[in-house]
Backbone as JSON, one array per atom type, in Angstrom:
{
  "sequence": "MAANTTISPEAPKRVFVTITSSLRSKIRGLRKHAAWSFCHIAQEVGIVASTVYSICQAPGTPQKKKLGRPKLITTPIRKLLVATATASQDNR",
  "N": [[-23.95, 8.13, -56.77], [-22.73, 7.53, -53.48], [-19.6, 8.51, -52.13], [-16.97, 6.17, -51.85], [-16.46, 5.22, -48.79], [-14.7, 3.96, -46.12], [-15.08, 2.88, -42.9], [-12.83, 2.67, -40.48], [-12.51, 1.09, -37.58], [-10.77, 2.32, -34.92], [-8.73, 0.95, -32.54], [-8.55, 1.7, -29.07], [-5.63, 3.34, -28.03], [-3.1, 1.82, -26.18], [-1.55, 2.74, -23.22], [1.35, 2.2, -21.62], [2.27, 2.09, -18.32], [4.86, 2.31, -16.09], [4.84, 0.76, -13.07], [6.1, 1.66, -10.23], [7.67, 0.89, -7.07], [7.36, 3.02, -5.35], [5.12, 4.27, -6.43], [3.24, 2.29, -5.99], [3.2, 2.37, -3.19], [2.19, 4.92, -2.8], [-0.39, 4.62, -3.87], [-1.46, 2.69, -2.13], [-1.36, 4.16, 0.25], [-3.07, 6.34, -0.29], [-5.45, 4.95, -0.48], [-5.72, 3.63, 2.03], [-5.14, 5.52, 4.14], [-6.17, 8.03, 3.33], [-8.61, 7.28, 2.48], [-9.61, 7.21, -0.15], [-11.54, 6.51, -3.11], [-11.31, 3.75, -5.44], [-11.62, 4.58, -8.08], [-11.15, 7.34, -7.89], [-8.48, 7.4, -7.08], [-7.37, 6.19, -9.34], [-7.84, 8.12, -11.32], [-6.28, 10.2, -10.32], [-3.67, 9.14, -10.34], [-3.41, 8.15, -12.91], [-3.85, 5.63, -14.02], [-5.57, 2.52, -14.74], [-8.62, 1.71, -13.03], [-8.99, -0.93, -12.23], [-6.41, -1.87, -11.99], [-5.51, -0.36, -9.86], [-7.15, -1.43, -7.88], [-6.17, -4.08, -7.84], [-3.56, -3.64, -6.92], [-4.07, -2.68, -4.37], [-5.21, -4.93, -3.17], [-3.22, -6.82, -3.17], [-0.51, -8.22, -1.21], [1.62, -6.13, 0.83], [4.37, -6.62, 0.88], [6.16, -8.83, -1.19], [5.46, -12.29, -1.03], [7.51, -15.01, -0.36], [7.6, -18.21, -1.79], [7.81, -21.3, -0.14], [10.37, -23.5, -0.78], [11.34, -26.83, -1.61], [11.68, -29.81, 0.41], [9.87, -30.27, 3.47], [11.4, -29.88, 6.72], [12.36, -32.64, 8.76], [13.19, -32.71, 11.39], [12.47, -30.56, 13.95], [13.29, -27.22, 15.15], [13.42, -27.05, 18.12], [13.84, -29.77, 18.77], [16.21, -30.26, 17.4], [17.97, -28.57, 18.79], [17.93, -29.85, 21.27], [19.07, -32.31, 20.6], [21.67, -31.46, 19.87], [22.51, -30.41, 22.31], [22.49, -32.72, 23.89], [24.39, -34.27, 22.55], [26.7, -32.8, 22.91], [27.03, -32.71, 25.62], [28.57, -34.47, 27.13], [31.63, -36.41, 26.91], [31.1, -39.04, 26.54], [28.6, -39.1, 25.3], [29.12, -38.32, 22.72]],
  "CA": [[-23.62, 7.27, -55.68], [-21.9, 8.15, -52.45], [-18.17, 8.18, -52.21], [-16.62, 4.92, -51.18], [-15.76, 5.5, -47.54], [-14.63, 2.83, -45.2], [-14.88, 3.29, -41.52], [-11.92, 1.74, -39.82], [-12.55, 1.33, -36.13], [-9.45, 2.34, -34.31], [-8.7, 0.47, -31.16], [-7.91, 2.7, -28.2], [-4.19, 3.1, -27.86], [-2.72, 1.45, -24.82], [-0.41, 3.46, -22.66], [1.93, 1.37, -20.59], [2.84, 2.87, -17.24], [5.68, 1.51, -15.19], [4.35, 0.93, -11.71], [7.24, 1.51, -9.34], [7.31, 0.6, -5.68], [6.89, 4.27, -4.73], [3.76, 4.48, -6.91], [2.41, 1.33, -5.25], [3.06, 2.88, -1.84], [1.29, 6.07, -2.87], [-1.74, 4.1, -4.09], [-1.92, 2.07, -0.87], [-1.54, 5.23, 1.23], [-4.3, 7.07, -0.61], [-6.6, 4.09, -0.19], [-5.83, 3.3, 3.45], [-5.12, 6.65, 5.06], [-7.03, 9.11, 2.86], [-9.9, 6.63, 2.2], [-10.07, 7.55, -1.49], [-12.1, 5.39, -3.86], [-10.4, 3.22, -6.46], [-11.75, 5.43, -9.27], [-10.51, 8.63, -7.6], [-7.03, 7.15, -7.12], [-7.01, 5.91, -10.74], [-7.8, 9.4, -12.03], [-5.15, 10.98, -9.79], [-2.39, 8.53, -10.72], [-3.39, 7.97, -14.35], [-3.89, 4.22, -14.43], [-6.91, 1.94, -14.74], [-9.12, 1.45, -11.68], [-8.8, -2.35, -11.89], [-5.02, -2.01, -11.56], [-5.47, 0.2, -8.5], [-7.77, -2.44, -7.02], [-5.23, -5.2, -7.71], [-2.43, -3.21, -6.09], [-4.55, -2.58, -2.98], [-5.53, -6.25, -2.66], [-1.99, -7.61, -3.06], [0.24, -7.93, 0.02], [2.59, -5.04, 0.71], [5.66, -7.19, 0.53], [5.95, -10.1, -1.88], [5.65, -13.48, -0.21], [8.31, -16.06, -0.98], [7.08, -19.55, -1.63], [8.79, -22.2, 0.45], [10.81, -24.5, -1.72], [11.98, -28.01, -1.05], [10.99, -30.71, 1.31], [9.86, -29.77, 4.84], [12.37, -30.52, 7.6], [11.82, -33.67, 9.64], [13.53, -32.4, 12.78], [12.19, -29.15, 14.23], [14.36, -26.49, 15.85], [13.62, -27.47, 19.51], [14.42, -31.12, 18.81], [17.6, -30.13, 16.95], [18.73, -28.0, 19.9], [18.04, -30.9, 22.28], [20.05, -33.28, 20.12], [23.0, -30.86, 19.97], [22.85, -30.32, 23.74], [22.77, -34.07, 24.35], [25.63, -34.74, 21.93], [27.86, -32.05, 23.42], [26.98, -32.66, 27.08], [29.73, -35.18, 27.68], [32.43, -37.12, 25.92], [30.46, -40.35, 26.29], [27.48, -38.92, 24.37], [29.6, -38.11, 21.35]],
  "C": [[-22.71, 8.01, -54.7], [-20.46, 7.71, -52.62], [-17.9, 6.92, -51.4], [-15.8, 5.25, -49.93], [-15.8, 4.25, -46.68], [-14.36, 3.38, -43.81], [-14.0, 2.25, -40.86], [-11.96, 2.03, -38.32], [-11.15, 1.25, -35.55], [-9.57, 1.87, -32.87], [-8.06, 1.56, -30.3], [-6.45, 2.33, -27.97], [-3.89, 2.83, -26.4], [-1.5, 2.25, -24.42], [0.1, 2.62, -21.51], [2.63, 2.27, -19.57], [3.65, 1.93, -16.37], [5.25, 1.8, -13.76], [5.51, 0.62, -10.76], [6.75, 1.22, -7.92], [6.82, 1.87, -4.98], [5.47, 4.59, -5.17], [2.8, 3.53, -6.2], [2.16, 1.82, -3.82], [2.1, 4.06, -1.8], [-0.15, 5.61, -3.02], [-2.28, 3.5, -2.8], [-2.19, 3.13, 0.2], [-2.81, 6.02, 0.98], [-5.54, 6.24, -0.28], [-6.79, 3.91, 1.31], [-5.99, 4.53, 4.33], [-6.06, 7.79, 4.64], [-8.43, 8.61, 2.53], [-10.48, 7.07, 0.86], [-10.65, 6.31, -2.16], [-11.09, 4.94, -4.91], [-10.42, 4.11, -7.7], [-11.04, 6.77, -9.06], [-8.98, 8.48, -7.66], [-6.57, 6.93, -8.56], [-6.92, 7.2, -11.54], [-6.59, 10.23, -11.6], [-3.81, 10.47, -10.32], [-2.28, 8.34, -12.23], [-3.29, 6.54, -14.8], [-5.32, 3.72, -14.29], [-7.32, 1.58, -13.31], [-8.92, -0.01, -11.27], [-7.36, -2.61, -11.44], [-4.84, -1.47, -10.15], [-6.05, -0.8, -7.51], [-6.82, -3.61, -6.78], [-4.06, -4.86, -6.8], [-2.86, -3.17, -4.62], [-4.84, -3.95, -2.37], [-4.28, -7.11, -2.45], [-1.28, -7.28, -1.74], [1.3, -6.86, -0.23], [3.98, -5.51, 0.33], [5.42, -8.53, -0.15], [6.28, -11.28, -0.97], [6.45, -14.51, -0.98], [7.63, -17.4, -0.75], [8.18, -20.43, -1.07], [9.1, -23.3, -0.55], [11.4, -25.69, -0.98], [11.1, -28.78, -0.09], [10.98, -30.12, 2.73], [10.82, -30.56, 5.73], [11.69, -31.52, 8.53], [12.06, -33.33, 11.11], [13.33, -30.9, 13.0], [13.32, -28.53, 15.03], [14.51, -26.91, 17.32], [14.25, -28.86, 19.64], [15.89, -31.07, 18.4], [18.47, -29.58, 18.08], [18.94, -29.03, 21.01], [19.07, -31.94, 21.87], [21.47, -32.74, 20.22], [23.43, -30.78, 21.42], [23.22, -31.69, 24.29], [24.12, -34.55, 23.81], [26.85, -34.03, 22.5], [27.92, -32.01, 24.93], [28.2, -33.35, 27.68], [30.46, -35.91, 26.57], [31.8, -38.46, 25.58], [29.31, -40.22, 25.27], [27.9, -38.72, 22.92], [29.84, -39.44, 20.71]]
}
């Protein structure tokens, strides 16, 4: 009989790369200005092509979500109210 051998499939080891803001800028620059493909950039930088794609699709600066209730009085109306209130002593 053959020797008892078990084949244990090894999962590929994951390598975690910290993606800094300078690396993100480099990726965006290579894509926009040098017109490199996602795969070419991924090979150059050493990360997965899908991550390169995600970085290129995301906005350059993070967008803050507006919190809270929207204001009822807009800026022009507020300025008009302040001007009216401070125009004379009777308006106060």
